TORDOKOL-984556 format. One record per residue (C-alpha): residue number from 1; x, y, z. Coordinates in nm, 2 decimals. Layout:
N
- vose,u,v,w
- NUM,X,Y,Z
...
REM end
This chain:
222
- vose,u,v,w
- 1,0.00,0.00,0.00
- 2,0.18,0.31,-0.12
- 3,-0.02,0.58,0.06
- 4,0.02,0.64,0.43
- 5,-0.32,0.63,0.60
- 6,-0.50,0.63,0.93
- 7,-0.78,0.38,1.03
- 8,-1.08,0.39,1.26
- 9,-1.24,0.06,1.33
- 10,-1.58,0.03,1.49
- 11,-1.67,-0.25,1.73
- 12,-1.75,-0.59,1.59
- 13,-1.59,-0.81,1.33
- 14,-1.74,-0.66,1.02
- 15,-1.77,-0.62,0.74
- 16,-1.83,-0.26,0.82
- 17,-1.99,0.03,0.63
- 18,-1.68,0.23,0.54
- 19,-1.59,0.59,0.45
- 20,-1.27,0.66,0.26
- 21,-1.21,1.03,0.35
- 22,-0.98,1.25,0.14
- 23,-0.82,1.55,0.32
- 24,-0.77,1.89,0.17
- 25,-0.46,2.09,0.06
- 26,-0.19,2.12,0.33
- 27,-0.36,1.87,0.57
- 28,-0.27,1.51,0.65
- 29,-0.41,1.16,0.71
- 30,-0.50,1.27,1.06
- 31,-0.70,1.58,0.96
- 32,-1.04,1.41,0.92
- 33,-0.99,1.12,1.15
- 34,-1.12,1.31,1.45
- 35,-1.46,1.31,1.29
- 36,-1.48,0.93,1.28
- 37,-1.66,0.88,1.61
- 38,-1.94,1.12,1.49
- 39,-2.01,0.95,1.16
- 40,-2.32,0.74,1.23
- 41,-2.24,0.73,1.60
- 42,-1.90,0.57,1.53
- 43,-2.05,0.28,1.34
- 44,-1.86,0.35,1.02
- 45,-1.51,0.23,0.95
- 46,-1.31,0.53,0.84
- 47,-0.99,0.52,0.63
- 48,-0.80,0.84,0.56
- 49,-0.52,0.82,0.31
- 50,-0.26,1.09,0.29
- 51,-0.18,1.28,-0.03
- 52,0.17,1.21,-0.18
- 53,0.28,1.58,-0.23
- 54,0.45,1.77,0.05
- 55,0.31,2.12,0.11
- 56,0.54,2.36,0.30
- 57,0.34,2.54,0.57
- 58,0.60,2.81,0.64
- 59,0.61,2.73,1.02
- 60,0.96,2.61,1.13
- 61,0.97,2.36,0.85
- 62,0.63,2.22,0.91
- 63,0.47,2.04,0.61
- 64,0.13,1.92,0.51
- 65,0.02,1.72,0.21
- 66,-0.17,1.75,-0.11
- 67,-0.31,1.54,-0.39
- 68,-0.21,1.74,-0.70
- 69,-0.04,2.09,-0.75
- 70,-0.25,2.40,-0.72
- 71,-0.21,2.74,-0.86
- 72,-0.42,3.06,-0.86
- 73,-0.47,3.05,-1.23
- 74,-0.53,2.68,-1.28
- 75,-0.68,2.51,-0.97
- 76,-0.72,2.17,-1.13
- 77,-0.45,2.05,-1.37
- 78,-0.58,1.76,-1.58
- 79,-0.27,1.54,-1.59
- 80,-0.19,1.55,-1.22
- 81,-0.55,1.50,-1.12
- 82,-0.57,1.19,-1.33
- 83,-0.24,1.06,-1.19
- 84,-0.38,1.12,-0.83
- 85,-0.70,0.95,-0.92
- 86,-0.52,0.64,-1.06
- 87,-0.31,0.62,-0.74
- 88,-0.62,0.64,-0.52
- 89,-0.79,0.37,-0.73
- 90,-0.50,0.14,-0.66
- 91,-0.52,0.23,-0.29
- 92,-0.89,0.15,-0.29
- 93,-0.82,-0.20,-0.43
- 94,-0.58,-0.26,-0.15
- 95,-0.82,-0.13,0.11
- 96,-1.09,-0.37,-0.01
- 97,-0.85,-0.66,0.01
- 98,-0.71,-0.58,0.35
- 99,-0.99,-0.44,0.56
- 100,-1.34,-0.56,0.66
- 101,-1.53,-0.34,0.42
- 102,-1.89,-0.38,0.34
- 103,-1.86,-0.33,-0.04
- 104,-2.23,-0.24,-0.06
- 105,-2.18,0.05,0.18
- 106,-1.86,0.21,0.07
- 107,-1.87,0.60,0.08
- 108,-1.62,0.83,-0.08
- 109,-1.58,1.16,0.11
- 110,-1.36,1.46,0.02
- 111,-1.29,1.79,0.18
- 112,-1.17,2.08,-0.04
- 113,-0.91,1.94,-0.28
- 114,-0.99,1.59,-0.16
- 115,-1.35,1.66,-0.28
- 116,-1.22,1.71,-0.64
- 117,-1.08,1.36,-0.63
- 118,-1.39,1.22,-0.47
- 119,-1.60,1.36,-0.75
- 120,-1.36,1.22,-1.01
- 121,-1.35,0.86,-0.87
- 122,-1.72,0.83,-0.78
- 123,-1.86,0.98,-1.09
- 124,-1.64,0.77,-1.31
- 125,-1.75,0.45,-1.13
- 126,-2.08,0.53,-0.95
- 127,-2.19,0.17,-0.89
- 128,-1.88,0.11,-0.68
- 129,-2.00,0.35,-0.41
- 130,-2.30,0.37,-0.19
- 131,-2.25,0.75,-0.15
- 132,-2.05,1.05,-0.24
- 133,-1.98,1.35,-0.01
- 134,-1.81,1.67,-0.12
- 135,-1.74,1.92,0.17
- 136,-1.62,2.28,0.09
- 137,-1.52,2.16,-0.25
- 138,-1.59,2.20,-0.62
- 139,-1.65,2.00,-0.94
- 140,-1.42,2.15,-1.21
- 141,-1.63,2.18,-1.53
- 142,-1.34,2.06,-1.75
- 143,-1.31,1.75,-1.54
- 144,-1.68,1.68,-1.55
- 145,-1.68,1.72,-1.93
- 146,-1.40,1.46,-1.96
- 147,-1.56,1.20,-1.74
- 148,-1.60,0.86,-1.91
- 149,-1.95,0.73,-1.97
- 150,-2.08,0.54,-1.67
- 151,-2.41,0.38,-1.58
- 152,-2.55,0.43,-1.23
- 153,-2.49,0.80,-1.17
- 154,-2.87,0.84,-1.13
- 155,-2.85,0.60,-0.83
- 156,-2.55,0.75,-0.65
- 157,-2.67,0.94,-0.33
- 158,-2.46,1.26,-0.31
- 159,-2.43,1.52,-0.04
- 160,-2.27,1.86,-0.11
- 161,-2.21,2.10,0.19
- 162,-2.05,2.45,0.17
- 163,-2.01,2.76,0.38
- 164,-2.16,3.08,0.26
- 165,-1.85,3.26,0.40
- 166,-1.59,3.02,0.25
- 167,-1.29,3.24,0.19
- 168,-1.09,2.96,0.00
- 169,-1.35,2.82,-0.24
- 170,-1.64,3.06,-0.31
- 171,-1.99,2.93,-0.25
- 172,-2.07,3.01,-0.61
- 173,-1.84,2.73,-0.72
- 174,-2.03,2.48,-0.51
- 175,-2.36,2.61,-0.66
- 176,-2.21,2.56,-1.01
- 177,-2.11,2.21,-0.91
- 178,-2.47,2.12,-0.81
- 179,-2.59,2.24,-1.15
- 180,-2.33,2.02,-1.31
- 181,-2.44,1.72,-1.10
- 182,-2.80,1.78,-1.20
- 183,-2.69,1.78,-1.57
- 184,-2.53,1.44,-1.50
- 185,-2.86,1.33,-1.34
- 186,-2.68,1.26,-1.00
- 187,-2.93,1.27,-0.71
- 188,-2.76,1.53,-0.50
- 189,-2.86,1.71,-0.18
- 190,-2.71,2.06,-0.13
- 191,-2.68,2.24,0.19
- 192,-2.52,2.58,0.28
- 193,-2.41,2.69,0.62
- 194,-2.31,3.01,0.79
- 195,-1.94,2.91,0.81
- 196,-1.61,2.95,0.63
- 197,-1.38,2.68,0.48
- 198,-1.45,2.43,0.75
- 199,-1.68,2.16,0.90
- 200,-1.92,2.30,1.16
- 201,-2.11,2.12,1.43
- 202,-2.43,2.17,1.24
- 203,-2.29,2.05,0.91
- 204,-2.13,1.74,1.08
- 205,-2.47,1.66,1.24
- 206,-2.64,1.68,0.90
- 207,-2.37,1.47,0.74
- 208,-2.40,1.20,1.01
- 209,-2.78,1.19,0.96
- 210,-2.74,1.17,0.59
- 211,-2.50,0.88,0.62
- 212,-2.75,0.70,0.84
- 213,-3.04,0.76,0.61
- 214,-2.87,0.70,0.28
- 215,-2.60,0.44,0.35
- 216,-2.61,0.26,0.68
- 217,-2.99,0.21,0.71
- 218,-3.15,0.33,0.39
- 219,-3.53,0.30,0.35
- 220,-3.59,0.07,0.06
- 221,-3.91,0.14,-0.13
- 222,-4.09,-0.17,-0.27
REM end
């Protein structure tokens, strides 16, 4: 397994409903792990891989990590994004072989830059996942246009959350992402919060409830 990662295992032998959580630019494999006990009351297995790029943080040599290079003029570079997606696909194969994952309840979640990759992987292979979550992120139009044809997007529960005061990724980009998802016929729920580039107590509570309703114990209509 070529990506460092952290793991939260719920009680019991499994297989467990599982969330693969992708951190944002400058964070690490530990960044989202603190949320694991709150996802469905701690009943989800949570796996957080760490991006391969070192990101200098400017504090006494401190570094964070990223998935692909960023710049102000070109926030999503096609080649590096595809390279990062291929690396994560290999990571997912290893995860499925190594850990007690309920393959029917596998969720891909991404915050900020991690959300771009979550969009890329889940929309390219929607039947592989039980849910897609994008937090404080965006779906680059050029990436959406280049997605391969895939059956099952109309059956992929998707949650998009964004802060109205997000100073890193403007809320308008999330709103544009929702319009793109609707064009792709993805059943997406969109929620805005009075917050910045972050996850608040309110948004976390809504996310946990969504995971319960859509993934762990969904209502199946006859």
